[in-house]
N, C-alpha and C positions, 0 to 999 in steps of 0.2 A: 368576719375571723373566730379562725378556731380557737379558743375557747379552753381555759388549760385545766380539762375537764378529760376524763373516759372517751374517746368516738369514736363511736362502733365505725366500721367503714366496710361492707360487703361491695364484695365485686369480683371480678372476672379481668383479669388479663396477658401477661405473661413476662416469663422470669427475662429481666434485664439485668444481669450480674448483679442482683439480688435489693434491684430497688426502684426507686419509680418515682414523675417528678409531675406533679397535674398541676390545677388551678392557671394552666399557659391557654386558656381558646384564647382570651383578645388579648393577648397579648402579641407582641411584636416580633418574635429573635433574628439578630443577627451573626450569631454563632454562642454555637452547643461543640466542648470537646469533653472526650472522655479521654481518662494516659491513665492506663493498667503496667502498673510490671508485679510480676510474678519472680516472687522469690527461691522460692519453690514446687514440691507436687498441694504442700498444705498451709500457702502464704502468698498472698497479692495484696499492695496496696490500687485505689482509684481514687482518682483527682476527679472533679466534675466540674467543669465554667461554663459558665452561660454568660450571657449577652443579649439585651435586648430593647425594648420601650414599648410602655406603653400609652400607645397613642390617644386614648378614651378621655370622654372627660368626667371619668368616676376613678376613684382607687379601684383595683387590683390586688385579687390575697392570690401571696403565688404557696404553695407546699409541695414540698417534697419529702419519700419515707426513708426510714432507716432498717434495715433486716435484724434477722434477732444471728444472722450467724456475720452481720458487719459490726464496724465499731466507731463510731463516728473519733477522728482525732480535729477534727477544726472544719468550719467556717464561718466566712467572710462577703462582705459586701457590701457597694455603697448602691445609691439611686443619685441623680444629677435634675436639680429645676435652676432654672435661669443661670445658671453655667456654676451655682454649686451643690460642692459635691454631701451628700451625707451618710452616715453608716445605719446601714437594713439592723431595727431591733428581729430576731428572732424569736419566735417562739415555740413552744411544746407543747405536745401531749402525748398523752400513752396511746396507743393502737392498740384493735382486735380483730383480727379480719378474719372471714372467711374464705378459705382457699380454694379452688377447687385447683389445683394443684397449680398453676400458671395463675394463683395470682401477685402480683411482683409485689399487692399494697399488703407485707407481710411483714410487716415492723413492728415495733417494740418503742417504732418514738415517730411520730413525726413535727417534722417542722415547720415554720408555714412564716409570712413577713405581705406585708404590705405598701405595694406601690402606686404611687400617689399619679392622678391623674399627668396627663403630659410631662415625660420626663421620661429617661436615658434609666437605666439600672446593670449593673453587674455584679453577678457575687459567682462562692465555688465552693465546695466542699470535698472535704479527703478523708474517707475511708482505710480502716484493714478488714481483713476479711481470711476463712480460712478452707475455704469449700470451691476450688476451683471450679465445678459441675453447674454452678453457679453464671461463669464466665461466658455465655451460649448465644445469643446472639444480635444483629446491629440492625437495628434502624434507618432504611434510605433517609440522610437527612437529620438523624436525629429523632429523638424522641416529640422534641417539640417543631418541625422539620426549618432548621434555623436556614441564613445565603447562606449559611457558614461554616459548616460542617469535617469533622476528623475525630478518628477513634483510635487512639495508636496504644502500640503494644508494646514491651518491651519483656522478652521471654527468656531465663538463665539458660545454659549452652545447653543440657538435658533434659530440653524441653522442646514442642511445634505444635504447632495450629491446624488441624485438619477441614477447610473448608465444603460446607457442598456445593455439590453439584461442578466440586474445583477435583486433577488432582494435585498441586502445585502444593508442600506442604509450610507453614513460614513459619519461622528461625529467627532470633536477635530480634533484633529491632524491627519492626514494622509498622507502618500508619495505614486509617483506608478511611478513603472520603467516597461518597458520591460516587464520582467517576468508578470504584471498581468493583459495582452493582453491573450484574447480569440484564437483561434484557428487560421487561419487564419485571425482575427481584425489587420487590420491594423490603424483603427481607435478608438478611446475610447470616447464616447461622454453621456456630461452628465448637470444638472440641479441642481444646488444650489437654493435654496426656502427654508422659514421657513422650520423646525421641526414638519412635523405630514402633514404637506398639502401633496393631490398629485397631482403629476407632473403636467401631459396635466388638471387639473384646476386652475392650476397655473399658467402652460404657458398661459392659452387662459385670464387669469384676469391679466394676468401682461396686453397684449395685446388691451383689452378690455381697463381700465384704460389709454393708451396712446391714446384714442381716442377717451374720453365717451363727451370733449368738442366740439367735432365739429359739436356738430351741424344737424338741420333741409338742404333736401335742398328745395331753393326760384325751386318752377314749373315755375317759369315765366321764366325762366334763358333755358325752355325745347322749344326746338322747335316744331311749328302750328301744327303740323300733330304729334306729340306723344303724347301735349293739348289735340288734336280732338281724339285719336286713345283710352286718357283716360277717357273721358267722357261715352264712350260706355261701363263701367269696363273691368276686370282682362281679354285679350286673349292673345294665343300664339305670334301672331300677335304684340302685344301692347311693349313681352317681348324680341322677335325680335329686337321692332326698338331700344326697346331702345338698344342692344347689335349693332348695328349699327352708329347707330348715337356715339359711346364712337370709336366703331371702327376705325367710319373715321372723324372724327374733331379732334378732340385729340390727337396731334402728341406725338411722343410716346417720352422721349430724358431722357434719366439714370442719370446726373450729380450731386448727392447727396454725403454730407457726414457723417459722424458721427450714431446717431442715424436718423438721417435724409433717409439714407436708408433700415432705418426697416420702421418707421412711413407715414402713407400716409397722402399725403394733403385731407385741407376739400375738398367738392366736388362744391360748389360752389366759389371757389376760382384755382379749376383745369378748370370751364368752361369759366370763366374769361383769367386763363393762354394759353387757347387751345392747353394747353402740358401737361405732364407727364412722371412718369413711369409706370410699369403697376401696385405698390399698389395702388397710383393716379391714374391711370382709374379704378383699379379695386373698389376705393372706392366709385367712380361715379357712379357703375355701379349699383352697392348693395346699396345706400345711394336712384336712382334712383327706383328699384327695390324696396326696403322696403316707398315710399312715396307712392306709385301704388299700395298701397294690395299685393305686391309677395310676399312671400314665401320661403327668400337667406341667403345663408350664405357670409364675408369673407374668403378668403380662402389661410392660409399658405399655401403651397408649393411649390415642386421642379420639377430643368427643367429636361432631359433624360442627362445630361449632371453631375448628381448626380448620383452613382449607389448605396448606400448604399442603402437600403428599406428604406421608411420613416417610422419610426412609434415611433419614441420618440421626445419628446417635448426640439429640439435642435435646434438654430439658425444655429450653421450649418450644420442641416441636411436640411435645406430650405436653399432659390432663384430664390422664386417665391409669386407671391399673382393674384387670382383669382378668383373668384364669382361664388359660388357655385349656380343655381338654380331647386327647387322645384317647379315640372310642372305633376301635375297629378299622382302625388307619384312615382316619377321619378329621379334618378341629373340628370342635365346639366350645365356643369362643363365649363365656360363662360374667355376667357381668349381674353381683348382688344386686347391686341398690335401687332398682327398675324392680319394682312391683308388682308392675303387671304384665311380665313377660314368660313366656312357657320354659322350662326346660329344649334348650336347643335350638333355638332359637335368640338372635344377638339386639342386643335390646335395642330400640331405638338412637337412641347418643354416638349405637360405635355401626351403628348398619352402616357399608358401604365404607368404612374405615381404611385403614394401617397400623399397626398392634407389631411391637418386642418380644418376642418372648426371651420373655431369658433364663443363659444357661440348654439355650438353644446351638446345638453347632451347629450346625446348615440351617440357611435362608429364616432367621430369625425374623426379618421381616414378611408378615402377610397380611391377606389384605382380605381383612371384615368381609365377607357375604354379602352382596347390596340386596338378597328376597331370602325370605322367613323360609326355613326349614318345615312347617305348618304354613300353607298356605292358606291366608284369611279367608272366611269368604260370609255373606253378608243377603239372606234369602227369603225374598216375602211374597208371600203364595198366597192370593187374594181366589175367591170364590163367595160373585156374588149370582144375589136371587129376590128375589120380589118377596118381600117381607107381609103380615100376614092384611097391611095397607094396603098391598098391590100396588108397594112404590119398594126403588133399590135398595137393600141392603151387599152386607158384604160376611163374609166372614176371612179372617184375616192368622195365617200362621208368619208372624216374627222368627226367623231363624239366624243366628249370631257363633259365627264358626271360628273356634279358635284364636288366636288374639284378640279378636273382636269379640269372644265371649267372657275375656277379661275386666271388662269394661261393668261386666253383671256381679261375677262373683266378687270384686271388690267392691260390689252393693249390697253382695249379702255378707258378708264375710265384716263387712263396717259400718254400716248403717242400721239404718229402719227398711231392712227388703220395698215393705208396701210405700212407704210412700216414698221413697227412691224412686221405684220401679215406675212409677205414675207419676210424679215429675218429668221423665225418659221422655213416659208414651206422649204427657201429655206438651213435649213441646216437637215433636213429630206426625202427634194427631191432633191439630187444634182446636175438636173440635169434639161434640159430646158421645162417645164411644162406650165401652166395657172389656176393660180387660179380665179374661174370663179365665187363664188359668198359666203359669209359666213352672220352667223347671233349670235348670244350670249344672254345670259341671264345667271343670278345671276345660274341659278341653269344647263346649258346648252351651247353647244357652236359648232356651226357646220360650217364643211369647204369644199365647190364643188372645186375639182380642177381635171382637165383635161391634159392630153398626148398623146402624139406621140411617142411612149416609141422608144428613139434611139436603131442602129442596132445593138449597140454590149450587147443588152441587148435580145437577137432574135434571130433564127438560122431557119431556111426554107430545111427541110429532105423529098426530095418522097412527094411535094403537104405536106408540115402537120408543120405547126410553129410552132415550141420550144423558150418559152419562158424562159430563167434564171429570179427567183421571189428573184439575187441579185437584182433589182431591187424598190425591196417593202424600204422603209425604217428601220434600224438595229436600231436593238428592244434596242441595249444600248443607243442607241441615241434620243429616245423615253419616255425614262427612265430619262433620263434627262433633257425630256419637262417636263412630269407630277412631275415627283418626287424632281426632280431639284437635281436630285442624280444617279448612275448605278443601284440602288438596293431598291427594296419596300421599304418606311414608315413605312407601311398599305396594304391591303387584298384591292387586287381592279380586277376587269374582262378583259381582253382584246383579245379584238372580232376582229377579220380577214375572211371576208368574198367574196370570188370569181365565181363569175360567167361565165359559160365559161372556168374554166380552169380546165384539168383533172389529179387530181394527182397521181403519186404511189398509189400501196397498201399500207399494211403489218404497220401502223404507231403505232408504241409505244402510248398508249393512257393513262400510269398510274405512269402522271407526272402532276394530277391538269389539264391534256388538253384532250380535247373533241375535237371528227372530227366529223360532220353529211357530208355525199353528197348527195344528191335528184337532180337525173336529170344532169343541167347541174353546180348552182349552188355547192362549198366547203366550207365550214367555219370549222374554227376553233376555240374553247374558251380553254381560260386560263386564269387561276386563281393567280395570283400571288397573293405569301408571300416574309416576311423577307428571309424564310426561303429556298424557292425555286427559289430566284429573285437574282440576283447581275453578277458581270462582266464573274461571274465561277458558275452558277445557271445552277439549271440541266433547267427551263427554255432558257437558252439564248445557253446550247446546246442541246437540244431537237431541236430550229429554229435554230440551224448554222447542222445539222441532214439531220433533215427529212421537214422543209419545204424550206430554201431558195437550192432549188434544180429544173433542168428546166424542170416544167408541159408543156401541150399542150394542145394549142388555141383548145374548143371543142365548132364547130358556135349554 
C-alpha cells in the first residue's frame, strides 16, 4: 500500500484524458465506463466507473492519479465480501513525475485503496478540467481490458469530434464501444474542436496560442562564436553552431506536470537555467534560427516507442518536440536532446518516424528519414607479418567514421580518454595487445593497435602458418560498441581488409557482402541494415560460416 509520503514515479505512457489507473494487473474488470460532458472550449467534466473482482488469495492495491490540469470533485466505492458491502477507504499521496510528454501519470495527487482477497468491488470518481487537448484517445476495452466497456461523450452545439482514419464527425451525445474500433485498431485517436474547424489547423493554432507571449530571443545571451558567425550572414556553419550550442550547453531535464509537459519555456529562460526538456531545447533552437533569419519550424514529433503512424493531430500520438530546419530546399530534423548526434542526422529516437511542423501551411506532416545524412562506417585494416620469433603478429588500424566516431568523441570529452579507450579496445580484443596511438574528431576516430598473436590463434603445418581468425573482434561485440545493441538501427558499412592472408575460395557474396582479393590483400565489405543484422541475422551467420576460419599467412 502506498504510504502518505511524496512518491516519485517514473513512468512513460500516453495521455488518456490526463489521468491514468494503475495497480490492476491481478484484478478482473467486468465494467469500465467513462462519461465526459464538454461544457465549452475550456471546460469539461469526467465521470469514471469501474466494477470488478479480486479473484486472488491476497489483497491487491489499486491506484489512480489526478493530473495538474484536473480537479477531483468526488470519489466513492465499495467492496463486497460474503454478501456484505463495505465502503472503500482511499489514501492519497503527493506525486512527482518524469514526463516524456506522453506520461499520463503527471498528476499532483495519487489515490489508492486496498481490495481484499476473493471479493467484488466497484468505485467511481469525478473530475473537472479545462484543457480539451487532453481528451485525445480511447483504448479498446478500456485501460483495464474490461468485459464491458463504454466511452460516452456529450458535446455542446458548437463543437464536434474528429477521429483518426474516419471521415464522419461526431456531434451532440455519442457512445464509443469496442465495436466501433477498426480492424486491428487497439487505440482510437480523436480531437474535439469547434464545429467546422479543420483538425490540423486547430491543433496548430492551439500550440501557437500557448507560446505567443514567449517574446524574442536576446541575442546578447548567445556565445561570441555564434554572434561572430551571424555577422557574416546565414550559413550552414552558423546553423550547425546553434545546434551544437543547445546540444552541448543545455542539460536535458524532464520533470514537469500537466500543461507544462506540453508547452515549452521561453528561450531566454532556458539559456539562463542551462537546463530544459525536449520542448525547451527545441524552442530555444527554433528561436535562435528565427532571430538569425533561418526558416525553421517548431515540430511536434514522436519517438520510435510510438508504433502508430503519426498522421492525426492527437497529443497521444506524440511524445517529443524537435526543430525542422529548411536549408537549400531540404529539411533537416534536429533533436538537441541526443548528445551523440551529428548536425544533419536525425537522432536515434526519431529516425524513420513522423512529425508535425507547426505553422507550416502545406504538408505539416513529414516523414523523418530512415537513413543518416552521413553514412557511418567501420573499417578494420589488418597487416599480418612474422615477428622476430618467426611467429604471426599484426598491426591494426581501427577506423570509426561519422556517427560511429561520436562514441569516442564522447569518451574524449567527458572521461579519462586513455582509460576509457583501453576498456573499449580490451572489450574488442580480449588478449594481450598494445594501443600505439589514436586520433579523433567529430567525423572520424582512428586507433592503431599492434599485437603478437597468442599461440592459441595459430598453428604451423609443414612450415605453413595457419591463423585462426577467431582472433578478430566478435561481430556482436563490435555491434554493441557502435550501435549500443546487437543489431543495426540504421544502415552502415563494415569493412575488413587483411594483408598477407590467403582465404578459402567460394564465398557466398549474395548477402550484402562484397569480397575482393588482389595479390596479398583481401577485403570484405559488409553492408548492414536493420533487416540483415542482429545476433540471428544473415551477416552474423555469414561471419561465423565463412570468415571465422583458419587462413594461411602469405608473405
